[in-house]
N, CA, C, O and the ligand as a Tripos MOL2 file, in Angstrom:
@<TRIPOS>MOLECULE
protein
  301   299    76     0     0
PROTEIN
NO_CHARGES

@<TRIPOS>ATOM
      1 N           0.7920   -1.2900    0.0270 N.3       1 MET1
      2 CA          0.0220    0.0250    0.0040 C.3       1 MET1
      3 C           0.9700    1.2210    0.0770 C.2       1 MET1
      4 O           1.9110    1.2530    0.8700 O.2       1 MET1
      5 N           0.6620    2.2770   -0.8480 N.am      2 GLU2
      6 CA          1.4090    3.2630   -0.9510 C.3       2 GLU2
      7 C           0.7340    4.4190    0.0600 C.2       2 GLU2
      8 O          -0.4780    4.5690    0.2180 O.2       2 GLU2
      9 N           1.7180    5.1510    0.6650 N.am      3 THR3
     10 CA          1.3180    6.1710    1.6550 C.3       3 THR3
     11 C           1.7480    7.4680    1.1940 C.2       3 THR3
     12 O           2.6390    7.6460    0.3630 O.2       3 THR3
     13 N           1.0650    8.3820    1.7790 N.am      4 LYS4
     14 CA          1.4420    9.8140    1.6550 C.3       4 LYS4
     15 C           1.3600   10.5920    2.9220 C.2       4 LYS4
     16 O           0.7750   10.0530    3.8610 O.2       4 LYS4
     17 N           1.8760   11.8140    3.0890 N.am      5 LYS5
     18 CA          1.6130   12.4100    4.2300 C.3       5 LYS5
     19 C           0.4250   13.3980    4.1490 C.2       5 LYS5
     20 O           0.2140   14.0850    3.1490 O.2       5 LYS5
     21 N          -0.3190   13.4240    5.2410 N.am      6 CYS6
     22 CA         -1.4650   14.2840    5.3440 C.3       6 CYS6
     23 C          -0.9510   15.7000    5.3870 C.2       6 CYS6
     24 O          -0.1080   16.0370    6.2190 O.2       6 CYS6
     25 N          -1.4890   16.5910    4.4320 N.am      7 PRO7
     26 CA         -1.0670   17.9680    4.4520 C.3       7 PRO7
     27 C          -1.4470   18.8250    5.5990 C.2       7 PRO7
     28 O          -0.9960   19.9580    5.7690 O.2       7 PRO7
     29 N          -2.3810   18.1780    6.4560 N.am      8 TYR8
     30 CA         -2.9940   18.9130    7.6040 C.3       8 TYR8
     31 C          -2.1630   18.6120    8.9040 C.2       8 TYR8
     32 O          -1.8260   19.4800    9.7090 O.2       8 TYR8
     33 N          -1.8830   17.3120    9.0030 N.am      9 CYS9
     34 CA         -1.1260   16.8780   10.2430 C.3       9 CYS9
     35 C           0.1240   16.1190   10.1380 C.2       9 CYS9
     36 O           0.7260   15.7290   11.1380 O.2       9 CYS9
     37 N           0.5610   15.8820    8.8110 N.am     10 SER10
     38 CA          1.6480   15.3540    8.4290 C.3      10 SER10
     39 C           2.0360   13.8590    8.8170 C.2      10 SER10
     40 O           3.1540   13.3480    8.7560 O.2      10 SER10
     41 N           0.7870   13.2590    9.2480 N.am     11 GLU11
     42 CA          0.8950   11.7980    9.4690 C.3      11 GLU11
     43 C           0.9380   10.9680    8.1950 C.2      11 GLU11
     44 O           0.5290   11.3740    7.1070 O.2      11 GLU11
     45 N           1.4730    9.7600    8.4240 N.am     12 GLU12
     46 CA          1.3930    8.9210    7.1760 C.3      12 GLU12
     47 C           0.0610    8.3060    6.9750 C.2      12 GLU12
     48 O          -0.4590    7.6800    7.8980 O.2      12 GLU12
     49 N          -0.4570    8.4280    5.9610 N.am     13 ILE13
     50 CA         -1.6950    7.8860    5.5560 C.3      13 ILE13
     51 C          -1.7550    7.2490    4.2400 C.2      13 ILE13
     52 O          -0.9450    7.5540    3.3640 O.2      13 ILE13
     53 N          -2.7560    6.3020    4.0410 N.am     14 LEU14
     54 CA         -2.8080    5.7340    2.6120 C.3      14 LEU14
     55 C          -3.0110    6.6960    1.5670 C.2      14 LEU14
     56 O          -3.7110    7.7030    1.6780 O.2      14 LEU14
     57 N          -2.3450    6.3320    0.5090 N.am     15 LYS15
     58 CA         -2.5150    7.2720   -0.7290 C.3      15 LYS15
     59 C          -3.7920    7.4060   -1.2610 C.2      15 LYS15
     60 O          -4.1220    8.4310   -1.8570 O.2      15 LYS15
     61 N          -4.6510    6.3220   -1.0740 N.am     16 GLU16
     62 CA         -5.9730    6.2440   -1.5510 C.3      16 GLU16
     63 C          -6.9450    6.9670   -0.6280 C.2      16 GLU16
     64 O          -8.0970    7.1490   -1.0190 O.2      16 GLU16
     65 N          -6.5350    7.4130    0.6360 N.am     17 ALA17
     66 CA         -7.2930    7.8600    1.6400 C.3      17 ALA17
     67 C          -8.0800    9.0380    1.1670 C.2      17 ALA17
     68 O          -7.4710    9.9190    0.5600 O.2      17 ALA17
     69 N          -9.3890    9.1570    1.3800 N.am     18 MET18
     70 CA        -10.1070   10.3320    1.0480 C.3      18 MET18
     71 C         -10.1900   11.2290    2.2610 C.2      18 MET18
     72 O         -10.4380   12.4260    2.1210 O.2      18 MET18
     73 N          -9.9840   10.6640    3.4920 N.am     19 LYS19
     74 CA        -10.0970   11.3850    4.6830 C.3      19 LYS19
     75 C          -9.0610   10.9130    5.6260 C.2      19 LYS19
     76 O          -8.9080    9.7090    5.8340 O.2      19 LYS19
     77 N          -8.2580   11.9260    6.2700 N.am     20 CYS20
     78 CA         -7.2280   11.5410    7.2570 C.3      20 CYS20
     79 C          -7.8400   10.9510    8.6080 C.2      20 CYS20
     80 O          -8.7090   11.4720    9.3070 O.2      20 CYS20
     81 N          -7.2110    9.7970    8.7970 N.am     21 LYS21
     82 CA         -7.8120    9.1850   10.0020 C.3      21 LYS21
     83 C          -7.2080    9.6460   11.2560 C.2      21 LYS21
     84 O          -7.6020    9.2160   12.3400 O.2      21 LYS21
     85 N          -6.2090   10.5580   11.1410 N.am     22 TYR22
     86 CA         -5.5530   11.1050   12.3020 C.3      22 TYR22
     87 C          -6.3540   12.4330   12.7780 C.2      22 TYR22
     88 O          -6.8310   12.5660   13.9050 O.2      22 TYR22
     89 N          -6.4260   13.4210   11.7060 N.am     23 CYS23
     90 CA         -6.9910   14.6440   12.0790 C.3      23 CYS23
     91 C          -8.3920   14.8060   11.6240 C.2      23 CYS23
     92 O          -9.1170   15.6970   12.0690 O.2      23 CYS23
     93 N          -8.8340   13.8000   10.5890 N.am     24 GLY24
     94 CA        -10.2920   13.9590   10.1580 C.3      24 GLY24
     95 C         -10.4680   14.8000    9.0100 C.2      24 GLY24
     96 O         -11.5880   14.9420    8.5190 O.2      24 GLY24
     97 N          -9.3970   15.4010    8.5160 N.am     25 GLU25
     98 CA         -9.5870   16.2540    7.3680 C.3      25 GLU25
     99 C          -9.7890   15.5710    6.1590 C.2      25 GLU25
    100 O          -9.1100   14.5730    5.9140 O.2      25 GLU25
    101 N         -10.7470   16.0350    5.2710 N.am     26 PHE26
    102 CA        -10.8750   15.4690    3.8780 C.3      26 PHE26
    103 C          -9.7390   15.9660    3.0660 C.2      26 PHE26
    104 O          -9.3610   17.1370    3.1020 O.2      26 PHE26
    105 N          -9.1920   15.0130    2.3120 N.am     27 LEU27
    106 CA         -8.0210   15.2190    1.5140 C.3      27 LEU27
    107 C          -8.3570   15.4240    0.0900 C.2      27 LEU27
    108 O          -8.8900   14.5220   -0.5560 O.2      27 LEU27
    109 N          -8.0630   16.5900   -0.4340 N.am     28 ASP28
    110 CA         -8.2540   16.8260   -1.8480 C.3      28 ASP28
    111 C          -7.0440   16.9780   -2.6050 C.2      28 ASP28
    112 O          -7.0000   17.6470   -3.6370 O.2      28 ASP28
    113 N          -5.9130   16.2760   -2.0390 N.am     29 ASP29
    114 CA         -4.6980   16.2940   -2.8460 C.3      29 ASP29
    115 C          -4.6740   15.3200   -4.0300 C.2      29 ASP29
    116 O          -3.7400   15.2710   -4.8310 O.2      29 ASP29
    117 N          -5.7670   14.5500   -4.0810 N.am     30 ASN30
    118 CA         -5.9390   13.6840   -5.2150 C.3      30 ASN30
    119 C          -6.4680   14.5060   -6.3850 C.2      30 ASN30
    120 O          -6.6380   13.9820   -7.4860 O.2      30 ASN30
    121 N          -6.7190   15.7470   -6.1600 N.am     31 LEU31
    122 CA         -7.3900   16.6390   -7.2010 C.3      31 LEU31
    123 C          -6.5320   16.5600   -8.5170 C.2      31 LEU31
    124 O          -7.1230   16.5800   -9.5960 O.2      31 LEU31
    125 N          -5.2230   16.4750   -8.4730 N.am     32 SER32
    126 CA         -4.4970   16.3450   -9.6820 C.3      32 SER32
    127 C          -4.9420   15.1800  -10.4760 C.2      32 SER32
    128 O          -5.1420   15.3000  -11.6850 O.2      32 SER32
    129 N          -5.1240   13.9350   -9.7860 N.am     33 ASN33
    130 CA         -5.6230   12.7900  -10.5040 C.3      33 ASN33
    131 C          -7.1020   12.9760  -10.8430 C.2      33 ASN33
    132 O          -7.5350   12.5360  -11.9080 O.2      33 ASN33
    133 N          -7.8430   13.5730  -10.0270 N.am     34 GLU34
    134 CA         -9.2820   13.6590  -10.3240 C.3      34 GLU34
    135 C          -9.4590   14.5620  -11.5170 C.2      34 GLU34
    136 O         -10.2630   14.2760  -12.4040 O.2      34 GLU34
    137 N          -8.7350   15.6220  -11.5500 N.am     35 ARG35
    138 CA         -8.7520   16.5800  -12.5600 C.3      35 ARG35
    139 C          -8.5380   15.8750  -14.0160 C.2      35 ARG35
    140 O          -9.2230   16.1080  -15.0120 O.2      35 ARG35
    141 N          -7.4670   14.9830  -13.9310 N.am     36 LYS36
    142 CA         -7.1130   14.3890  -15.1310 C.3      36 LYS36
    143 C          -8.1200   13.4640  -15.6010 C.2      36 LYS36
    144 O          -8.3540   13.3320  -16.8030 O.2      36 LYS36
    145 N          -8.7590   12.7850  -14.6470 N.am     37 THR37
    146 CA         -9.8300   11.8310  -14.9070 C.3      37 THR37
    147 C         -11.1200   12.5860  -15.4170 C.2      37 THR37
    148 O         -11.8310   12.1930  -16.3420 O.2      37 THR37
    149 N         -11.3120   13.7310  -14.6690 N.am     38 GLU38
    150 CA        -12.4680   14.5680  -15.0660 C.3      38 GLU38
    151 C         -12.3580   15.1050  -16.6090 C.2      38 GLU38
    152 O         -13.2960   15.1150  -17.4060 O.2      38 GLU38
    153 N         -11.1020   15.5230  -16.8540 N.am     39 ARG39
    154 CA        -10.8780   16.0940  -18.2180 C.3      39 ARG39
    155 C         -11.1760   14.9180  -19.2430 C.2      39 ARG39
    156 O         -11.8530   15.0620  -20.2610 O.2      39 ARG39
    157 N         -10.5860   13.7530  -18.8410 N.am     40 GLU40
    158 CA        -10.6670   12.5970  -19.7670 C.3      40 GLU40
    159 C         -12.3050   12.1690  -20.0040 C.2      40 GLU40
    160 O         -12.7860   11.8900  -21.1020 O.2      40 GLU40
    161 N         -12.9550   12.1820  -18.8630 N.am     41 SER41
    162 CA        -14.3590   11.7840  -18.9740 C.3      41 SER41
    163 C         -15.3970   12.8350  -19.1140 C.2      41 SER41
    164 O         -16.5920   12.5600  -19.2210 O.2      41 SER41
    165 N         -14.9130   14.0740  -19.1130 N.am     42 GLU42
    166 CA        -15.7890   15.2650  -19.1670 C.3      42 GLU42
    167 C         -16.7550   15.0790  -20.4140 C.2      42 GLU42
    168 O         -17.9810   15.0270  -20.3210 O.2      42 GLU42
    169 N         -16.0610   14.9910  -21.5470 N.am     43 LYS43
    170 CA        -16.8260   14.9660  -22.6960 C.3      43 LYS43
    171 C         -17.8530   13.8970  -22.9550 C.2      43 LYS43
    172 O         -19.0060   14.1450  -23.3060 O.2      43 LYS43
    173 N         -17.3220   12.5920  -22.7450 N.am     44 PRO44
    174 CA        -18.3170   11.5630  -22.7840 C.3      44 PRO44
    175 C         -19.4410   11.5250  -21.7400 C.2      44 PRO44
    176 O         -20.5260   10.9930  -21.9770 O.2      44 PRO44
    177 N         -19.1430   12.0980  -20.6070 N.am     45 LYS45
    178 CA        -20.1700   12.1690  -19.5020 C.3      45 LYS45
    179 C         -21.2450   13.1210  -19.8640 C.2      45 LYS45
    180 O         -22.4360   12.9090  -19.6400 O.2      45 LYS45
    181 N         -20.7030   14.3220  -20.5090 N.am     46 GLU46
    182 CA        -21.6670   15.3030  -20.9280 C.3      46 GLU46
    183 C         -22.6580   14.7500  -21.9410 C.2      46 GLU46
    184 O         -23.8640   14.9960  -21.9190 O.2      46 GLU46
    185 N         -21.9420   13.8630  -22.9680 N.am     47 ILE47
    186 CA        -22.7770   13.2710  -23.9770 C.3      47 ILE47
    187 C         -23.8060   12.3470  -23.4230 C.2      47 ILE47
    188 O         -24.9580   12.3360  -23.8580 O.2      47 ILE47
    189 N         -23.3570   11.5090  -22.3860 N.am     48 VAL48
    190 CA        -24.1470   10.5210  -21.7720 C.3      48 VAL48
    191 C         -25.3980   11.2030  -21.0990 C.2      48 VAL48
    192 O         -26.5440   10.7630  -21.1940 O.2      48 VAL48
    193 N         -25.0150   12.3840  -20.3760 N.am     49 VAL49
    194 CA        -25.9350   13.1820  -19.6170 C.3      49 VAL49
    195 C         -27.1210   13.8140  -20.5520 C.2      49 VAL49
    196 O         -28.3230   13.7850  -20.2860 O.2      49 VAL49
    197 N         -26.5320   14.3690  -21.6600 N.am     50 THR50
    198 CA        -27.5140   15.0120  -22.5460 C.3      50 THR50
    199 C         -28.2920   13.9900  -23.1720 C.2      50 THR50
    200 O         -29.4870   14.2270  -23.3480 O.2      50 THR50
    201 N         -27.7520   12.7340  -23.5920 N.am     51 LYS51
    202 CA        -28.5580   11.7320  -24.1080 C.3      51 LYS51
    203 C         -29.5750   11.2350  -23.0600 C.2      51 LYS51
    204 O         -30.7160   10.9460  -23.4220 O.2      51 LYS51
    205 N         -29.2210   11.1350  -21.8620 N.am     52 LYS52
    206 CA        -30.1720   10.6880  -20.8920 C.3      52 LYS52
    207 C         -31.3430   11.7960  -20.6260 C.2      52 LYS52
    208 O         -32.5300   11.4910  -20.5130 O.2      52 LYS52
    209 N         -30.8440   13.0990  -20.5450 N.am     53 ASN53
    210 CA        -31.8250   14.1420  -20.3580 C.3      53 ASN53
    211 C         -32.7880   14.3180  -21.5670 C.2      53 ASN53
    212 O         -33.9840   14.5500  -21.3890 O.2      53 ASN53
    213 N         -32.2350   14.2010  -22.8020 N.am     54 SER54
    214 CA        -33.0770   14.3180  -23.9060 C.3      54 SER54
    215 C         -34.0530   13.0010  -24.0270 C.2      54 SER54
    216 O         -35.1550   13.0850  -24.5690 O.2      54 SER54
    217 N         -33.6480   12.0190  -23.5820 N.am     55 GLY55
    218 CA        -34.5060   10.7300  -23.5100 C.3      55 GLY55
    219 C         -35.5680   11.0010  -22.4610 C.2      55 GLY55
    220 O         -36.7400   10.7360  -22.7290 O.2      55 GLY55
    221 N         -35.2390   11.5020  -21.3050 N.am     56 LEU56
    222 CA        -36.1820   11.8970  -20.3200 C.3      56 LEU56
    223 C         -37.1070   13.0460  -20.7180 C.2      56 LEU56
    224 O         -38.2870   13.0400  -20.3690 O.2      56 LEU56
    225 N         -36.6180   13.9580  -21.3940 N.am     57 VAL57
    226 CA        -37.4200   15.0160  -21.9650 C.3      57 VAL57
    227 C         -38.4370   14.5310  -22.9960 C.2      57 VAL57
    228 O         -39.5890   14.9600  -23.0440 O.2      57 VAL57
    229 N         -37.9440   13.6240  -23.8050 N.am     58 THR58
    230 CA        -38.8740   13.0110  -24.8440 C.3      58 THR58
    231 C         -39.8630   12.1360  -24.1450 C.2      58 THR58
    232 O         -41.0120   12.1190  -24.5860 O.2      58 THR58
    233 N         -39.5540   11.4090  -23.1090 N.am     59 PHE59
    234 CA        -40.4480   10.6020  -22.4220 C.3      59 PHE59
    235 C         -41.6380   11.4760  -21.7920 C.2      59 PHE59
    236 O         -42.8230   11.1430  -21.8190 O.2      59 PHE59
    237 N         -41.1400   12.6190  -21.2360 N.am     60 LEU60
    238 CA        -42.0460   13.5610  -20.4930 C.3      60 LEU60
    239 C         -43.0120   14.1510  -21.4340 C.2      60 LEU60
    240 O         -44.2050   14.2350  -21.1420 O.2      60 LEU60
    241 N         -42.4630   14.6210  -22.7160 N.am     61 ILE61
    242 CA        -43.2780   15.0790  -23.7650 C.3      61 ILE61
    243 C         -44.3520   14.2270  -24.2060 C.2      61 ILE61
    244 O         -45.5150   14.6050  -24.3480 O.2      61 ILE61
    245 N         -43.8800   12.9540  -24.4360 N.am     62 ILE62
    246 CA        -44.9030   11.8670  -24.7320 C.3      62 ILE62
    247 C         -45.9550   11.7470  -23.6630 C.2      62 ILE62
    248 O         -47.1380   11.6800  -23.9950 O.2      62 ILE62
    249 N         -45.5790   11.7150  -22.3490 N.am     63 LEU63
    250 CA        -46.6020   11.6000  -21.4560 C.3      63 LEU63
    251 C         -47.5180   12.6990  -21.3610 C.2      63 LEU63
    252 O         -48.6870   12.5280  -21.0150 O.2      63 LEU63
    253 N         -46.9890   13.9330  -21.6820 N.am     64 ALA64
    254 CA        -47.7140   15.1680  -21.6970 C.3      64 ALA64
    255 C         -48.7650   15.0780  -22.8910 C.2      64 ALA64
    256 O         -49.9410   15.4230  -22.7770 O.2      64 ALA64
    257 N         -48.2590   14.6320  -23.9050 N.am     65 ILE65
    258 CA        -49.1850   14.3830  -25.1880 C.3      65 ILE65
    259 C         -50.3370   13.4840  -24.9120 C.2      65 ILE65
    260 O         -51.4980   13.7280  -25.2400 O.2      65 ILE65
    261 N         -49.8840   12.3260  -24.2260 N.am     66 ILE66
    262 CA        -50.9020   11.3440  -23.8640 C.3      66 ILE66
    263 C         -51.9690   11.9110  -22.9610 C.2      66 ILE66
    264 O         -53.1750   11.7220  -23.1220 O.2      66 ILE66
    265 N         -51.3910   12.6560  -21.9520 N.am     67 ALA67
    266 CA        -52.2430   13.2860  -20.8880 C.3      67 ALA67
    267 C         -53.2380   14.1550  -21.7540 C.2      67 ALA67
    268 O         -54.4490   13.9340  -21.7380 O.2      67 ALA67
    269 N         -52.6780   15.1290  -22.4890 N.am     68 LEU68
    270 CA        -53.5140   16.0690  -23.3320 C.3      68 LEU68
    271 C         -54.5230   15.3920  -24.1730 C.2      68 LEU68
    272 O         -55.6380   15.9050  -24.2750 O.2      68 LEU68
    273 N         -54.2320   14.2490  -24.8090 N.am     69 ILE69
    274 CA        -55.0730   13.5410  -25.5200 C.3      69 ILE69
    275 C         -56.3220   12.9690  -24.6950 C.2      69 ILE69
    276 O         -57.4880   12.9560  -25.0880 O.2      69 ILE69
    277 N         -55.8440   12.5070  -23.4880 N.am     70 GLY70
    278 CA        -56.8230   11.9360  -22.6080 C.3      70 GLY70
    279 C         -57.8020   13.1500  -22.1590 C.2      70 GLY70
    280 O         -59.0100   12.9540  -22.0340 O.2      70 GLY70
    281 N         -57.2750   14.2720  -21.9520 N.am     71 ILE71
    282 CA        -58.0140   15.4710  -21.4120 C.3      71 ILE71
    283 C         -58.8830   15.8410  -22.5770 C.2      71 ILE71
    284 O         -60.0690   16.0960  -22.3690 O.2      71 ILE71
    285 N         -58.4010   15.8870  -23.7390 N.am     72 ILE72
    286 CA        -59.2360   16.3540  -25.0230 C.3      72 ILE72
    287 C         -60.4050   15.4140  -25.3260 C.2      72 ILE72
    288 O         -61.5610   15.8200  -25.4410 O.2      72 ILE72
    289 N         -60.0490   14.1710  -25.4460 N.am     73 THR73
    290 CA        -61.0660   13.1400  -25.6390 C.3      73 THR73
    291 C         -61.9470   12.9730  -24.4850 C.2      73 THR73
    292 O         -63.1230   12.6480  -24.6490 O.2      73 THR73
    293 N         -61.4780   13.1610  -23.4030 N.am     74 GLY74
    294 CA        -62.4410   13.2070  -22.1290 C.3      74 GLY74
    295 C         -63.4600   14.2600  -22.2840 C.2      74 GLY74
    296 O         -64.6440   14.0350  -22.0380 O.2      74 GLY74
    297 N         -62.9920   15.5050  -22.7220 N.am     75 LEU75
    298 CA        -63.9450   16.6180  -22.8470 C.3      75 LEU75
    299 C         -64.8450   16.3020  -24.1240 C.2      75 LEU75
    300 O         -65.7350   17.0820  -24.4610 O.2      75 LEU75
    301 ZN         -4.2440   14.4260    9.0120 Zn       76 ZN76
@<TRIPOS>BOND
     1     1     2 1
     2     2     3 1
     3     3     4 2
     4     3     5 am
     5     5     6 1
     6     6     7 1
     7     7     8 2
     8     7     9 am
     9     9    10 1
    10    10    11 1
    11    11    12 2
    12    11    13 am
    13    13    14 1
    14    14    15 1
    15    15    16 2
    16    15    17 am
    17    17    18 1
    18    18    19 1
    19    19    20 2
    20    19    21 am
    21    21    22 1
    22    22    23 1
    23    23    24 2
    24    23    25 am
    25    25    26 1
    26    26    27 1
    27    27    28 2
    28    27    29 am
    29    29    30 1
    30    30    31 1
    31    31    32 2
    32    31    33 am
    33    33    34 1
    34    34    35 1
    35    35    36 2
    36    35    37 am
    37    37    38 1
    38    38    39 1
    39    39    40 2
    40    39    41 am
    41    41    42 1
    42    42    43 1
    43    43    44 2
    44    43    45 am
    45    45    46 1
    46    46    47 1
    47    47    48 2
    48    47    49 am
    49    49    50 1
    50    50    51 1
    51    51    52 2
    52    51    53 am
    53    53    54 1
    54    54    55 1
    55    55    56 2
    56    55    57 am
    57    57    58 1
    58    58    59 1
    59    59    60 2
    60    59    61 am
    61    61    62 1
    62    62    63 1
    63    63    64 2
    64    63    65 am
    65    65    66 1
    66    66    67 1
    67    67    68 2
    68    67    69 am
    69    69    70 1
    70    70    71 1
    71    71    72 2
    72    71    73 am
    73    73    74 1
    74    74    75 1
    75    75    76 2
    76    75    77 am
    77    77    78 1
    78    78    79 1
    79    79    80 2
    80    79    81 am
    81    81    82 1
    82    82    83 1
    83    83    84 2
    84    83    85 am
    85    85    86 1
    86    86    87 1
    87    87    88 2
    88    87    89 am
    89    89    90 1
    90    90    91 1
    91    91    92 2
    92    91    93 am
    93    93    94 1
    94    94    95 1
    95    95    96 2
    96    95    97 am
    97    97    98 1
    98    98    99 1
    99    99   100 2
   100    99   101 am
   101   101   102 1
   102   102   103 1
   103   103   104 2
   104   103   105 am
   105   105   106 1
   106   106   107 1
   107   107   108 2
   108   107   109 am
   109   109   110 1
   110   110   111 1
   111   111   112 2
   112   111   113 am
   113   113   114 1
   114   114   115 1
   115   115   116 2
   116   115   117 am
   117   117   118 1
   118   118   119 1
   119   119   120 2
   120   119   121 am
   121   121   122 1
   122   122   123 1
   123   123   124 2
   124   123   125 am
   125   125   126 1
   126   126   127 1
   127   127   128 2
   128   127   129 am
   129   129   130 1
   130   130   131 1
   131   131   132 2
   132   131   133 am
   133   133   134 1
   134   134   135 1
   135   135   136 2
   136   135   137 am
   137   137   138 1
   138   138   139 1
   139   139   140 2
   140   139   141 am
   141   141   142 1
   142   142   143 1
   143   143   144 2
   144   143   145 am
   145   145   146 1
   146   146   147 1
   147   147   148 2
   148   147   149 am
   149   149   150 1
   150   150   151 1
   151   151   152 2
   152   151   153 am
   153   153   154 1
   154   154   155 1
   155   155   156 2
   156   155   157 am
   157   157   158 1
   158   158   159 1
   159   159   160 2
   160   159   161 am
   161   161   162 1
   162   162   163 1
   163   163   164 2
   164   163   165 am
   165   165   166 1
   166   166   167 1
   167   167   168 2
   168   167   169 am
   169   169   170 1
   170   170   171 1
   171   171   172 2
   172   171   173 am
   173   173   174 1
   174   174   175 1
   175   175   176 2
   176   175   177 am
   177   177   178 1
   178   178   179 1
   179   179   180 2
   180   179   181 am
   181   181   182 1
   182   182   183 1
   183   183   184 2
   184   183   185 am
   185   185   186 1
   186   186   187 1
   187   187   188 2
   188   187   189 am
   189   189   190 1
   190   190   191 1
   191   191   192 2
   192   191   193 am
   193   193   194 1
   194   194   195 1
   195   195   196 2
   196   195   197 am
   197   197   198 1
   198   198   199 1
   199   199   200 2
   200   199   201 am
   201   201   202 1
   202   202   203 1
   203   203   204 2
   204   203   205 am
   205   205   206 1
   206   206   207 1
   207   207   208 2
   208   207   209 am
   209   209   210 1
   210   210   211 1
   211   211   212 2
   212   211   213 am
   213   213   214 1
   214   214   215 1
   215   215   216 2
   216   215   217 am
   217   217   218 1
   218   218   219 1
   219   219   220 2
   220   219   221 am
   221   221   222 1
   222   222   223 1
   223   223   224 2
   224   223   225 am
   225   225   226 1
   226   226   227 1
   227   227   228 2
   228   227   229 am
   229   229   230 1
   230   230   231 1
   231   231   232 2
   232   231   233 am
   233   233   234 1
   234   234   235 1
   235   235   236 2
   236   235   237 am
   237   237   238 1
   238   238   239 1
   239   239   240 2
   240   239   241 am
   241   241   242 1
   242   242   243 1
   243   243   244 2
   244   243   245 am
   245   245   246 1
   246   246   247 1
   247   247   248 2
   248   247   249 am
   249   249   250 1
   250   250   251 1
   251   251   252 2
   252   251   253 am
   253   253   254 1
   254   254   255 1
   255   255   256 2
   256   255   257 am
   257   257   258 1
   258   258   259 1
   259   259   260 2
   260   259   261 am
   261   261   262 1
   262   262   263 1
   263   263   264 2
   264   263   265 am
   265   265   266 1
   266   266   267 1
   267   267   268 2
   268   267   269 am
   269   269   270 1
   270   270   271 1
   271   271   272 2
   272   271   273 am
   273   273   274 1
   274   274   275 1
   275   275   276 2
   276   275   277 am
   277   277   278 1
   278   278   279 1
   279   279   280 2
   280   279   281 am
   281   281   282 1
   282   282   283 1
   283   283   284 2
   284   283   285 am
   285   285   286 1
   286   286   287 1
   287   287   288 2
   288   287   289 am
   289   289   290 1
   290   290   291 1
   291   291   292 2
   292   291   293 am
   293   293   294 1
   294   294   295 1
   295   295   296 2
   296   295   297 am
   297   297   298 1
   298   298   299 1
   299   299   300 2
@<TRIPOS>SUBSTRUCTURE
     1 MET1         2 RESIDUE 1 A MET
     2 GLU2         6 RESIDUE 1 A GLU
     3 THR3        10 RESIDUE 1 A THR
     4 LYS4        14 RESIDUE 1 A LYS
     5 LYS5        18 RESIDUE 1 A LYS
     6 CYS6        22 RESIDUE 1 A CYS
     7 PRO7        26 RESIDUE 1 A PRO
     8 TYR8        30 RESIDUE 1 A TYR
     9 CYS9        34 RESIDUE 1 A CYS
    10 SER10       38 RESIDUE 1 A SER
    11 GLU11       42 RESIDUE 1 A GLU
    12 GLU12       46 RESIDUE 1 A GLU
    13 ILE13       50 RESIDUE 1 A ILE
    14 LEU14       54 RESIDUE 1 A LEU
    15 LYS15       58 RESIDUE 1 A LYS
    16 GLU16       62 RESIDUE 1 A GLU
    17 ALA17       66 RESIDUE 1 A ALA
    18 MET18       70 RESIDUE 1 A MET
    19 LYS19       74 RESIDUE 1 A LYS
    20 CYS20       78 RESIDUE 1 A CYS
    21 LYS21       82 RESIDUE 1 A LYS
    22 TYR22       86 RESIDUE 1 A TYR
    23 CYS23       90 RESIDUE 1 A CYS
    24 GLY24       94 RESIDUE 1 A GLY
    25 GLU25       98 RESIDUE 1 A GLU
    26 PHE26      102 RESIDUE 1 A PHE
    27 LEU27      106 RESIDUE 1 A LEU
    28 ASP28      110 RESIDUE 1 A ASP
    29 ASP29      114 RESIDUE 1 A ASP
    30 ASN30      118 RESIDUE 1 A ASN
    31 LEU31      122 RESIDUE 1 A LEU
    32 SER32      126 RESIDUE 1 A SER
    33 ASN33      130 RESIDUE 1 A ASN
    34 GLU34      134 RESIDUE 1 A GLU
    35 ARG35      138 RESIDUE 1 A ARG
    36 LYS36      142 RESIDUE 1 A LYS
    37 THR37      146 RESIDUE 1 A THR
    38 GLU38      150 RESIDUE 1 A GLU
    39 ARG39      154 RESIDUE 1 A ARG
    40 GLU40      158 RESIDUE 1 A GLU
    41 SER41      162 RESIDUE 1 A SER
    42 GLU42      166 RESIDUE 1 A GLU
    43 LYS43      170 RESIDUE 1 A LYS
    44 PRO44      174 RESIDUE 1 A PRO
    45 LYS45      178 RESIDUE 1 A LYS
    46 GLU46      182 RESIDUE 1 A GLU
    47 ILE47      186 RESIDUE 1 A ILE
    48 VAL48      190 RESIDUE 1 A VAL
    49 VAL49      194 RESIDUE 1 A VAL
    50 THR50      198 RESIDUE 1 A THR
    51 LYS51      202 RESIDUE 1 A LYS
    52 LYS52      206 RESIDUE 1 A LYS
    53 ASN53      210 RESIDUE 1 A ASN
    54 SER54      214 RESIDUE 1 A SER
    55 GLY55      218 RESIDUE 1 A GLY
    56 LEU56      222 RESIDUE 1 A LEU
    57 VAL57      226 RESIDUE 1 A VAL
    58 THR58      230 RESIDUE 1 A THR
    59 PHE59      234 RESIDUE 1 A PHE
    60 LEU60      238 RESIDUE 1 A LEU
    61 ILE61      242 RESIDUE 1 A ILE
    62 ILE62      246 RESIDUE 1 A ILE
    63 LEU63      250 RESIDUE 1 A LEU
    64 ALA64      254 RESIDUE 1 A ALA
    65 ILE65      258 RESIDUE 1 A ILE
    66 ILE66      262 RESIDUE 1 A ILE
    67 ALA67      266 RESIDUE 1 A ALA
    68 LEU68      270 RESIDUE 1 A LEU
    69 ILE69      274 RESIDUE 1 A ILE
    70 GLY70      278 RESIDUE 1 A GLY
    71 ILE71      282 RESIDUE 1 A ILE
    72 ILE72      286 RESIDUE 1 A ILE
    73 THR73      290 RESIDUE 1 A THR
    74 GLY74      294 RESIDUE 1 A GLY
    75 LEU75      298 RESIDUE 1 A LEU
    76 ZN76       301 GROUP 0 **** ****
């Protein structure tokens, strides 16, 4: 297991640690790695999200149309 020094209390903690077990501070020195992965996955994520959103929007529009048809035919 790789370790690193906590930037808050300088205790040796696991490199993968999200939170220091000694001082309880949340560690964001993984930011450099996170930023890299964010950059790499930013575009695909956005595409997936927009696809999901457009699918949901389409679904909601269809539901609204069905509801409208129901209201119209009901009247
Ligand atoms: Zn600490």
